[in-house]
MOPAC internal coordinates of N, CA, C and O (Angstrom, degrees):
PM7 1SCF
backbone

  N    0.0000 0     0.00 0     0.00 0    0    0    0
  C    1.4731 1     0.00 0     0.00 0    1    0    0
  C    1.5069 1   107.36 1     0.00 0    2    1    0
  O    1.2310 1   119.72 1   -45.46 1    3    2    1
  N    1.3165 1   118.13 1   134.54 1    3    2    1
  C    1.4173 1   125.08 1  -179.64 1    5    3    2
  C    1.5233 1   109.13 1   -74.89 1    6    5    3
  O    1.2310 1   121.22 1   -36.49 1    7    6    5
  N    1.3112 1   115.28 1   143.51 1    7    6    5
  C    1.5073 1   122.80 1   176.40 1    9    7    6
  C    1.4733 1   109.45 1   -74.57 1   10    9    7
  O    1.2310 1   117.41 1   -41.31 1   11   10    9
  N    1.2888 1   122.54 1   138.69 1   11   10    9
  C    1.4063 1   126.72 1   179.78 1   13   11   10
  C    1.5372 1   110.39 1   -65.82 1   14   13   11
  O    1.2310 1   121.05 1   -42.60 1   15   14   13
  N    1.3477 1   115.60 1   137.40 1   15   14   13
  C    1.4611 1   119.66 1   179.93 1   17   15   14
  C    1.5875 1   105.53 1   -84.81 1   18   17   15
  O    1.2310 1   121.98 1   -45.70 1   19   18   17
  N    1.3406 1   113.82 1   134.30 1   19   18   17
  C    1.4142 1   117.97 1   176.07 1   21   19   18
  C    1.5070 1   114.70 1   -95.50 1   22   21   19
  O    1.2310 1   120.35 1   -43.20 1   23   22   21
  N    1.2355 1   116.94 1   136.80 1   23   22   21
  C    1.4633 1   123.52 1  -177.78 1   25   23   22
  C    1.4874 1   110.58 1   -79.67 1   26   25   23
  O    1.2310 1   118.54 1   -48.79 1   27   26   25
  N    1.2930 1   120.38 1   131.21 1   27   26   25
  C    1.4849 1   119.86 1   176.19 1   29   27   26
  C    1.5507 1   111.50 1   -63.01 1   30   29   27
  O    1.2310 1   120.46 1   -29.08 1   31   30   29
  N    1.3220 1   116.72 1   150.92 1   31   30   29
  C    1.4025 1   126.26 1   176.02 1   33   31   30
  C    1.5443 1   110.82 1   -68.04 1   34   33   31
  O    1.2310 1   118.41 1   -42.56 1   35   34   33
  N    1.2980 1   120.64 1   137.44 1   35   34   33
  C    1.4853 1   124.28 1   173.35 1   37   35   34
  C    1.5536 1   108.59 1  -128.28 1   38   37   35
  O    1.2310 1   120.97 1   -24.18 1   39   38   37
  N    1.2493 1   115.74 1   155.82 1   39   38   37
  C    1.4490 1   121.05 1  -176.48 1   41   39   38
  C    1.5209 1   112.77 1   -65.04 1   42   41   39
  O    1.2310 1   118.69 1   159.10 1   43   42   41
  N    1.2540 1   120.11 1   -20.90 1   43   42   41
  C    1.5121 1   120.00 1  -178.78 1   45   43   42
  C    1.5440 1   111.07 1   -87.37 1   46   45   43
  O    1.2310 1   119.84 1   174.40 1   47   46   45
  N    1.2919 1   117.92 1    -5.60 1   47   46   45
  C    1.4850 1   123.28 1  -177.78 1   49   47   46
  C    1.5730 1   107.01 1   -71.45 1   50   49   47
  O    1.2310 1   119.35 1   -32.17 1   51   50   49
  N    1.3523 1   118.84 1   147.83 1   51   50   49
  C    1.3729 1   126.31 1   178.47 1   53   51   50
  C    1.5547 1   106.00 1   -76.90 1   54   53   51
  O    1.2310 1   119.26 1   -45.19 1   55   54   53
  N    1.3637 1   119.02 1   134.81 1   55   54   53
  C    1.4427 1   119.37 1  -178.21 1   57   55   54
  C    1.5272 1   113.72 1   -55.91 1   58   57   55
  O    1.2310 1   120.31 1   139.60 1   59   58   57
  N    1.3107 1   117.01 1   -40.40 1   59   58   57
  C    1.4322 1   120.21 1   178.88 1   61   59   58
  C    1.5549 1   112.04 1   -62.99 1   62   61   59
  O    1.2310 1   121.09 1   141.62 1   63   62   61
  N    1.3242 1   115.52 1   -38.38 1   63   62   61
  C    1.4671 1   119.40 1   178.39 1   65   63   62
  C    1.5404 1   108.22 1   -64.74 1   66   65   63
  O    1.2310 1   119.91 1   135.59 1   67   66   65
  N    1.2945 1   117.78 1   -44.41 1   67   66   65
  C    1.4530 1   120.78 1  -179.39 1   69   67   66
  C    1.4949 1   108.00 1   -58.24 1   70   69   67
  O    1.2310 1   117.46 1   136.04 1   71   70   69
  N    1.2838 1   122.43 1   -43.96 1   71   70   69
  C    1.4185 1   125.18 1  -176.51 1   73   71   70
  C    1.5512 1   111.55 1   -69.11 1   74   73   71
  O    1.2310 1   121.68 1   147.40 1   75   74   73
  N    1.3603 1   114.39 1   -32.60 1   75   74   73
  C    1.5029 1   116.08 1   175.89 1   77   75   74
  C    1.5617 1   112.99 1   -69.61 1   78   77   75
  O    1.2310 1   123.73 1   141.51 1   79   78   77
  N    1.3936 1   110.45 1   -38.49 1   79   78   77
  C    1.4641 1   114.30 1  -178.69 1   81   79   78
  C    1.5508 1   113.45 1   -79.20 1   82   81   79
  O    1.2310 1   122.60 1   151.27 1   83   82   81
  N    1.3350 1   112.62 1   -28.73 1   83   82   81
  C    1.5133 1   118.40 1  -176.06 1   85   83   82
  C    1.5075 1   106.26 1  -137.25 1   86   85   83
  O    1.2310 1   116.94 1  -103.38 1   87   86   85
  N    1.3268 1   123.43 1    76.62 1   87   86   85
  C    1.4142 1   122.79 1   179.64 1   89   87   86
  C    1.5024 1   113.54 1   -54.91 1   90   89   87
  O    1.2310 1   118.83 1   152.22 1   91   90   89
  N    1.2750 1   119.84 1   -27.78 1   91   90   89
  C    1.4607 1   123.44 1  -178.53 1   93   91   90
  C    1.5655 1   111.23 1   -73.64 1   94   93   91
  O    1.2310 1   119.64 1   168.61 1   95   94   93
  N    1.3543 1   118.30 1   -11.39 1   95   94   93
  C    1.3876 1   122.60 1   175.93 1   97   95   94
  C    1.5583 1   113.15 1   -67.20 1   98   97   95
  O    1.2310 1   121.84 1   158.86 1   99   98   97
  N    1.3115 1   114.08 1   -21.14 1   99   98   97
  C    1.5084 1   118.65 1   179.15 1  101   99   98
  C    1.5426 1   111.75 1   -53.48 1  102  101   99
  O    1.2310 1   120.54 1   135.68 1  103  102  101
  N    1.3276 1   116.57 1   -44.32 1  103  102  101
  C    1.4776 1   118.35 1  -178.62 1  105  103  102
  C    1.5498 1   110.94 1   -67.13 1  106  105  103
  O    1.2310 1   121.19 1   137.91 1  107  106  105
  N    1.3395 1   115.32 1   -42.09 1  107  106  105
  C    1.4831 1   119.59 1   179.13 1  109  107  106
  C    1.5347 1   110.52 1   -62.21 1  110  109  107
  O    1.2310 1   119.79 1   136.39 1  111  110  109
  N    1.2344 1   118.01 1   -43.61 1  111  110  109
  C    1.4982 1   123.74 1   178.70 1  113  111  110
  C    1.6012 1   108.47 1   -62.21 1  114  113  111
  O    1.2310 1   121.47 1   133.42 1  115  114  113
  N    1.2592 1   114.80 1   -46.58 1  115  114  113
  C    1.4935 1   117.95 1   179.57 1  117  115  114
  C    1.5034 1   110.06 1   -64.25 1  118  117  115
  O    1.2310 1   118.78 1   143.70 1  119  118  117
  N    1.2825 1   119.94 1   -36.30 1  119  118  117
  C    1.4583 1   124.46 1   177.55 1  121  119  118
  C    1.4915 1   111.02 1   -62.51 1  122  121  119
  O    1.2310 1   120.27 1   151.93 1  123  122  121
  N    1.3781 1   117.09 1   -28.07 1  123  122  121
  C    1.4415 1   122.46 1   177.10 1  125  123  122
  C    1.5101 1   115.66 1   -80.84 1  126  125  123
  O    1.2310 1   121.26 1   170.93 1  127  126  125
  N    1.2903 1   115.20 1    -9.07 1  127  126  125
  C    1.4642 1   119.81 1  -176.66 1  129  127  126
  C    1.4983 1   118.95 1   109.78 1  130  129  127
  O    1.2310 1   121.73 1  -172.48 1  131  130  129
  N    1.3501 1   114.29 1     7.52 1  131  130  129
  C    1.4379 1   118.85 1   179.24 1  133  131  130
  C    1.5435 1   112.13 1  -100.08 1  134  133  131
  O    1.2310 1   121.79 1  -100.53 1  135  134  133
  N    1.3282 1   114.17 1    79.47 1  135  134  133
  C    1.4171 1   118.19 1  -176.94 1  137  135  134
  C    1.4843 1   117.91 1   -77.00 1  138  137  135
  O    1.2310 1   121.55 1   169.56 1  139  138  137
  N    1.3852 1   114.63 1   -10.44 1  139  138  137
  C    1.5017 1   116.46 1   179.22 1  141  139  138
  C    1.5027 1   110.24 1  -110.66 1  142  141  139
  O    1.2310 1   119.84 1  -130.78 1  143  142  141
  N    1.3819 1   117.90 1    49.22 1  143  142  141
  C    1.4354 1   118.99 1   179.99 1  145  143  142
  C    1.5109 1   114.10 1   -69.13 1  146  145  143
  O    1.2310 1   118.81 1   166.58 1  147  146  145
  N    1.2976 1   119.87 1   -13.42 1  147  146  145
  C    1.4599 1   123.88 1   178.02 1  149  147  146
  C    1.5051 1   112.44 1  -101.58 1  150  149  147
  O    1.2310 1   119.35 1  -169.93 1  151  150  149
  N    1.2823 1   118.85 1    10.07 1  151  150  149
  C    1.4950 1   120.14 1   179.14 1  153  151  150
  C    1.5208 1   110.31 1   -73.34 1  154  153  151
  O    1.2310 1   119.28 1   -16.90 1  155  154  153
  N    1.3096 1   118.97 1   163.10 1  155  154  153
  C    1.4262 1   121.01 1  -177.47 1  157  155  154
  C    1.5214 1   114.94 1   -59.58 1  158  157  155
  O    1.2310 1   120.34 1   151.68 1  159  158  157
  N    1.3079 1   116.96 1   -28.32 1  159  158  157
  C    1.5301 1   119.84 1   176.41 1  161  159  158
  C    1.5088 1   113.47 1   -63.53 1  162  161  159
  O    1.2310 1   121.66 1   156.03 1  163  162  161
  N    1.3066 1   114.43 1   -23.97 1  163  162  161
  C    1.5138 1   118.66 1  -177.95 1  165  163  162
  C    1.4865 1   113.34 1   -67.26 1  166  165  163
  O    1.2310 1   120.62 1   160.92 1  167  166  165
  N    1.4090 1   116.42 1   -19.08 1  167  166  165
  C    1.4527 1   120.28 1  -179.49 1  169  167  166
  C    1.4967 1   112.24 1   -76.22 1  170  169  167
  O    1.2310 1   120.09 1   158.86 1  171  170  169
  N    1.3457 1   117.43 1   -21.14 1  171  170  169
  C    1.4765 1   118.36 1  -177.04 1  173  171  170
  C    1.5055 1   113.38 1  -131.46 1  174  173  171
  O    1.2310 1   119.11 1  -177.33 1  175  174  173
  N    1.2902 1   119.29 1     2.67 1  175  174  173
  C    1.4606 1   120.41 1  -174.97 1  177  175  174
  C    1.5103 1   108.85 1  -104.40 1  178  177  175
  O    1.2310 1   122.84 1   -43.82 1  179  178  177
  N    1.3558 1   112.16 1   136.18 1  179  178  177
  C    1.4890 1   115.93 1   177.56 1  181  179  178
  C    1.4785 1   111.70 1   -73.98 1  182  181  179
  O    1.2310 1   120.75 1   -20.77 1  183  182  181
  N    1.3284 1   116.18 1   159.23 1  183  182  181
  C    1.4456 1   121.52 1   179.35 1  185  183  182
  C    1.5620 1   108.56 1   -56.87 1  186  185  183
  O    1.2310 1   118.97 1   139.08 1  187  186  185
  N    1.3285 1   119.57 1   -40.92 1  187  186  185
  C    1.4139 1   123.94 1  -178.82 1  189  187  186
  C    1.5205 1   111.26 1   -63.67 1  190  189  187
  O    1.2310 1   119.34 1   140.39 1  191  190  189
  N    1.3558 1   118.86 1   -39.61 1  191  190  189
  C    1.4219 1   121.22 1   175.36 1  193  191  190
  C    1.5315 1   112.11 1   -67.63 1  194  193  191
  O    1.2310 1   120.85 1   137.23 1  195  194  193
  N    1.2940 1   115.98 1   -42.77 1  195  194  193
  C    1.5276 1   121.70 1   177.07 1  197  195  194
  C    1.5177 1   110.27 1   -57.86 1  198  197  195
  O    1.2310 1   121.47 1   136.38 1  199  198  197
  N    1.3302 1   114.79 1   -43.62 1  199  198  197
  C    1.4908 1   117.92 1   179.01 1  201  199  198
  C    1.5466 1   111.19 1   -64.70 1  202  201  199
  O    1.2310 1   120.95 1   138.84 1  203  202  201
  N    1.2841 1   115.78 1   -41.16 1  203  202  201
  C    1.4501 1   118.51 1  -179.89 1  205  203  202
  C    1.5509 1   110.20 1   -60.17 1  206  205  203
  O    1.2310 1   122.12 1   135.97 1  207  206  205
  N    1.3535 1   113.56 1   -44.03 1  207  206  205
  C    1.4944 1   118.98 1  -178.19 1  209  207  206
  C    1.5809 1   110.19 1   -62.79 1  210  209  207
  O    1.2310 1   120.31 1   147.25 1  211  210  209
  N    1.2402 1   117.02 1   -32.75 1  211  210  209
  C    1.4659 1   123.88 1  -177.34 1  213  211  210
  C    1.4708 1   113.91 1   -92.19 1  214  213  211
  O    1.2310 1   122.42 1   179.31 1  215  214  213
  N    1.3067 1   112.98 1    -0.69 1  215  214  213
  C    1.5818 1   116.19 1  -179.04 1  217  215  214
  C    1.4523 1   113.50 1    70.82 1  218  217  215
  O    1.2310 1   119.08 1  -146.77 1  219  218  217
  N    1.3401 1   119.35 1    33.23 1  219  218  217
  C    1.4914 1   122.74 1  -178.05 1  221  219  218
  C    1.5260 1   109.82 1  -113.32 1  222  221  219
  O    1.2310 1   121.27 1   -23.58 1  223  222  221
  N    1.2802 1   115.18 1   156.42 1  223  222  221
  C    1.4396 1   120.18 1   178.10 1  225  223  222
  C    1.5021 1   108.11 1   -86.53 1  226  225  223
  O    1.2310 1   120.91 1   -61.41 1  227  226  225
  N    1.3439 1   115.86 1   118.59 1  227  226  225
  C    1.4505 1   121.97 1  -169.43 1  229  227  226
  C    1.5137 1   113.39 1   -62.26 1  230  229  227
  O    1.2310 1   120.17 1   139.85 1  231  230  229
  N    1.3604 1   117.29 1   -40.15 1  231  230  229
  C    1.4486 1   120.70 1  -178.27 1  233  231  230
  C    1.5719 1   110.29 1   -70.87 1  234  233  231
  O    1.2310 1   120.64 1   147.64 1  235  234  233
  N    1.3264 1   116.39 1   -32.36 1  235  234  233
  C    1.4756 1   118.05 1   177.34 1  237  235  234
  C    1.5682 1   108.94 1   -67.52 1  238  237  235
  O    1.2310 1   120.47 1   140.63 1  239  238  237
  N    1.3359 1   116.71 1   -39.37 1  239  238  237
  C    1.4586 1   120.06 1  -178.40 1  241  239  238
  C    1.5230 1   109.09 1   -67.80 1  242  241  239
  O    1.2310 1   120.80 1   137.94 1  243  242  241
  N    1.3296 1   116.07 1   -42.06 1  243  242  241
  C    1.4995 1   121.88 1   176.18 1  245  243  242
  C    1.5131 1   110.57 1   -56.24 1  246  245  243
  O    1.2310 1   121.68 1   128.33 1  247  246  245
  N    1.3070 1   114.40 1   -51.67 1  247  246  245
  C    1.5220 1   118.52 1  -179.49 1  249  247  246
  C    1.5140 1   111.47 1   -63.20 1  250  249  247
  O    1.2310 1   119.53 1   138.92 1  251  250  249
  N    1.2851 1   118.49 1   -41.08 1  251  250  249
  C    1.4868 1   120.32 1   178.64 1  253  251  250
  C    1.5242 1   111.41 1   -65.23 1  254  253  251
  O    1.2310 1   120.17 1   131.86 1  255  254  253
  N    1.3332 1   117.29 1   -48.14 1  255  254  253
  C    1.4706 1   120.58 1  -179.40 1  257  255  254
  C    1.5226 1   111.86 1   -59.96 1  258  257  255
  O    1.2310 1   121.41 1   132.37 1  259  258  257
  N    1.3167 1   114.91 1   -47.63 1  259  258  257
  C    1.4915 1   117.19 1   177.83 1  261  259  258
  C    1.4874 1   116.03 1   -63.86 1  262  261  259
  O    1.2310 1   119.61 1   148.07 1  263  262  261
  N    1.3599 1   118.35 1   -31.93 1  263  262  261
  C    1.4455 1   123.59 1   173.16 1  265  263  262
  C    1.5081 1   110.86 1   -67.41 1  266  265  263
  O    1.2310 1   121.52 1   138.69 1  267  266  265
  N    1.3331 1   114.70 1   -41.31 1  267  266  265
  C    1.5450 1   117.68 1  -179.83 1  269  267  266
  C    1.5302 1   108.38 1   -68.61 1  270  269  267
  O    1.2310 1   119.17 1   149.48 1  271  270  269
  N    1.2816 1   119.19 1   -30.52 1  271  270  269
  C    1.5124 1   123.91 1  -178.93 1  273  271  270
  C    1.5054 1   111.97 1   -84.14 1  274  273  271
  O    1.2310 1   120.22 1   173.02 1  275  274  273
  N    1.3563 1   117.18 1    -6.98 1  275  274  273
  C    1.4436 1   120.59 1  -176.54 1  277  275  274
  C    1.4760 1   112.97 1    73.24 1  278  277  275
  O    1.2310 1   119.99 1  -150.68 1  279  278  277
  N    1.3633 1   117.62 1    29.32 1  279  278  277
  C    1.5007 1   121.29 1  -177.15 1  281  279  278
  C    1.4737 1   108.86 1  -114.11 1  282  281  279
  O    1.2310 1   119.68 1  -173.83 1  283  282  281
  N    1.3271 1   118.21 1     6.17 1  283  282  281
  C    1.5093 1   116.77 1  -175.35 1  285  283  282
  C    1.5846 1   111.20 1   -82.95 1  286  285  283
  O    1.2310 1   120.10 1   180.00 1  287  286  285

């Protein structure tokens, strides 16, 4: 049976969707400074919006998360 191909994280993805697709992304996001990844806003907020709220560079976070997930 073939292994499922994982889609890389993009800044327009909803944080909750990222966590459902890549549960291991939680640690990478927390390492970037997003300690509230399980807050209600994560269900409807894009990664770009969450980065803006936390004063983070969205592309840097995307690159870091994808590298941590082995998707870079």
